[in-house]
N, C-alpha and C positions, 0 to 999 in steps of 0.2 A: 505495500499500500504507500504510494508518493502524498505525501503532504509538502505542500508550499506555502510557504507566508510571505505575503508584501507588505505584511507590517514588521516595523523594527521590534524584534523581542529581546529583552535584556538575554546576555548572554547564560546567564545562571540557569532562566527558566528555559531555554534552549536546552540545555547539559541535563536539566531533568527531564523533559520530556524524550531525549535520546535515549535516556538511562532507565527509563518506565516503557518506552515502547521500542525495545531492539528489533520486532517485526514491519517496523515501518522505516520508511526511508525521509528523511527530512531536508528541505531546501529551505534556508533560511534568507530572505533578504531586505532591504532596506526600503526598496520601492518597489511598485509595480513593473518599472519597463527593466527592473535587473529579473525580475521573476520571469518573465514570459516565456524563455526559451525553457524551464522548466516545468512550466503551467501545462504546455501540450500534454504532458503525460501523467498528471497529476489527478487524485482522486480526489482529495480534501483542500481546499484553500482557507488560508487564514488571514483574514483583512481588518482593518478600520472600515470598510465599506465605503469610501469614496474614489476608489481606482477601480470598481471593476466596470466596464461596459460589455452592451451586446456585443463589439466586436472583438472582445479578447475572450467571448465565453464563446464566440463561434470557435476559436482556436483550441480549446482547451476543451476535447472532445472527447475525455474520460469524466471530467469532473461531475463527482457525484453529492457532494457536500458544500456548501459555503457558510465558514464559522466568523462571523462579523464580530468583532471584541468590542465593539461599543452597543451605546442603544438605537441610534439613529438609523433609520435604513431609508432615507428621503432621495438617495443619490442612486439607490439601487435600483439595474434596468430590470424590472418585475418583468414584463411581459418576455425577454429573452430566458430569462431563468426559469419561469414556468414552461416555454414551449419547451425545453431540454429537458425538464422534469429534476430539476436541481432542490434538494432539500437546504434552505437557509435556516440558521440559528443563530442567535445574538445573545449579548452577554447582559441582556435587562438585569437588575436586581442587583449587582454591583455597585449601581451609581449612588445609592443612596445616602450613606453614611458621606461622603465628601462632598456632595451636593447639598445636604442638608446643613451641614457644616459650614459650608460656605454662603448659604444662605442665611443662617445667624449671624455670621460675621459681618453682612451686609448690611442686614437691620440691626446689630449693634451698633455699629459705624454710623447708619443713620440717627438710631435712637439717643446715643450717648454722643455723639459728634464728635467721635475720636478723632478726625482729620483736624477739627480746630484744638484739640490737645498739644498735636506737634508741632501747628504752627505757633501756639502761646509759647511751646517749649524753645523753638527755634529763635521767637523774637525777644526768652528772657522775661516773658511775661505773667508774673504772679496776681491774679485777677481772679480771687474766689468765686467770684456770683457773676464772672464775665461768661459763660458758656452755660444755656438755657438747655439742661438736657431733659429728656422724660423717662418713663418708665414701660417695658411691656406689659405688665400685668395689668389687665383689665383692657389691654385693646383688644380688635377685633382683625383677625388674619382672614384672609378669602384664598385658599390652594385651588387655582384650576388644574385639575388633575391628579386624581385619589391615590393613583398606583402606586408602587414601591416607595418612590422619591416624594411624593406627596405625603402618603402616609406617615413616613420617618420625620417630615417636618413638622406633620402633625402633633406626631408624638410629641417633638421638642416644644412646641409651642405651648404644649399643656404644661410642663413643667414651667415655663415661666409665667403659667396662671393666666394666659390667654384664651378668648373665646375665639375658637375656629370653626370658620366655614369651608363647607368643601363645594366643588362642581365637578359632575361628572355625566356620563350620556346618560344614565340610568335613573338616575335619583337616589339609588340605592344608599343605605349609610355604611358607612366606613368606620372602623374602631377609630379613636382619639378626633373624630370631627364631631363638634355637636349638632350641627346641621347640614344636610347637603341639598344641593339646587340640583336641577337638570341644567343640561347646558342652554334652553331656550331662554331661563332665567339667569343669564350672565349679569347681564347689566343691574338687576337684584343684588346678586350676590356681593357684585364689586363694590356698591353704591353706599354699602353700612361698612366697610372693610377701610381701617387705617393704613393696611397692610396686605396688599396682594401680589401673590408667589404665582407665575405661569408655569407648571411643569409638563405643556402640552408637547406629544411628538408631533409630527407636520405627516398629514394623512390631507387628501383629497377633503375630509370633513373638515378639519381643523384649519385649511387656507385663509387666511387674513381673519380669522375667527374672533379674535380682539379687536375692536374698531372703534371709532369716535363717540359712537354715543357711549357705549361702555366706559371708557377713559372720561368723558365729561359727566358720567355718573357719580365717579369716584371724590370722595370728600376732599375738602382743601387740606393742604397739606399732609395728605397721605404718599404712600410708598408704593410704586409698582417695581417687582423683580421679575426678571426674565431668564430662567433656565431652561425653558423648552427649546423650542426650534424659532430662529429667526421669523419665518415665514408664517406663523400662526398669529404672529400682530401685525396689524396695519401700520406700519413703520410712519410714514407720513404721517397719519394721524396721531401718531405719539409722541412725534416731534413738535407737532403743531400746540399741543397742551401743555405741553415741557416749557415751548417758550412764554406761556401765561405765566408759569411759575407757581402754578396752581400745585403739580405734584411733584416729587422726585422719582429718579430710577436708579437701577442698578441694573445693566443689561450687558450678559453675560454671549449674546446670541443675536445675530444679525441676519436682516434680509440678503445683505451681499457680506461676505467674509472674506479675506481680512476685512474688516470696515475701512475705507477710504480715510487716509491721511486728512482729506480736506471735508469730512463728515461733519456737520454741526455738533453731534453728540460728542464731539471731544473736549469743546472749547466751552461745555456747558455747564456752571457751578452745581447744579442739580442734577447733573447726571455721574454715575460712575463706570466708565466703560472697563470690562475686561476680556481678553482674547479666547472666550470659549474653553476656559479653562477649569471651570467650577468641578470637575468630575475628577481632575487629575491629581493624585497622589503618587506617592510611593508604593502604594497597594492595587493601583489600578489593572497591573499586569497580572499579577499572582491573582487576585480575583478573577479576572476573566480565564486565566489556564486552568482554573479549578474548572469551572463549567467545561473547557474544551475539554478536559483528561476524563472526566466522566462521561461526555457525551462520545468521544473516543471509545469507550469500552463499549458503551450499547451500540455504537455504529458496528463498530468490531462484531457484534453479536446478533447483528441485524435485526435490533430492536427498534422499536417506532415510537417510544416514548422518551426522544430528545428532549433536552431541557431549553425550554425559550423555543419551541419550534414555529418558524412564522407562519402565518395564512398569507401565503401570494395574493390572494386575491384582495384581501386587506391592507396588506403592507406592514403589518406588526404583528 
């Protein structure tokens, strides 16, 4: 069995895979352009999911399974994958700890105004009442997307004594949420929140789902955080409301990435821009490879119960 990786896998993890699976031949590469020669004979591809095209799949005649070591699948050529009958799995579930921690780093930065701490220190200002901080206890958070990541954010929010609302397709109640709204009540759910966190994946259903009416519904001086996908938000509508100063935002994802250097977001005092890294910590690849190894065992046994099996019609 030939396994090719176009993802830059850490050397210790490469060695572990080869040691644990001596019956497999591994070819590790740093990018897809280097992997193409080996991919022709590959049974399995490990990828971050952003470098696979229909043309590449046409060359990979033997490919049976693609392991995407991220959660996002919006750049995958699903029609070509479906046509060839290739199995797709992803690393859903490994992101909840780092992304929930990132979210609260952002929230505490906003609530406790930590950037001003550093500014005062640099300027050697001792002004005890010069920074007007607030508390999270008693605040309302709305989490748009109540899956693994949203659920972990909600769990941490309850530890801060927050009121937590959720938004999902079904309206089904999820643990740690005080109330769940269906997606068609999104404006109502955002309209009562001090903090809105979007964890939405990108699908045809979520394309620019959050728009002008939703941002206009948000209360004065509230915070919007997007750690899902940039295309789930009408970015122009978000920019327009941010220009008014009504809300603040912490944005890790954008319609176009990298975010162009001349984009207004970079220079706005009420916006924090980060380069789509909310999930990235030292534990990212070890967790992803643990899922891959368990799935590899099941794949060898010709089992159909692979972890995070992707519905090719729905795209997730």
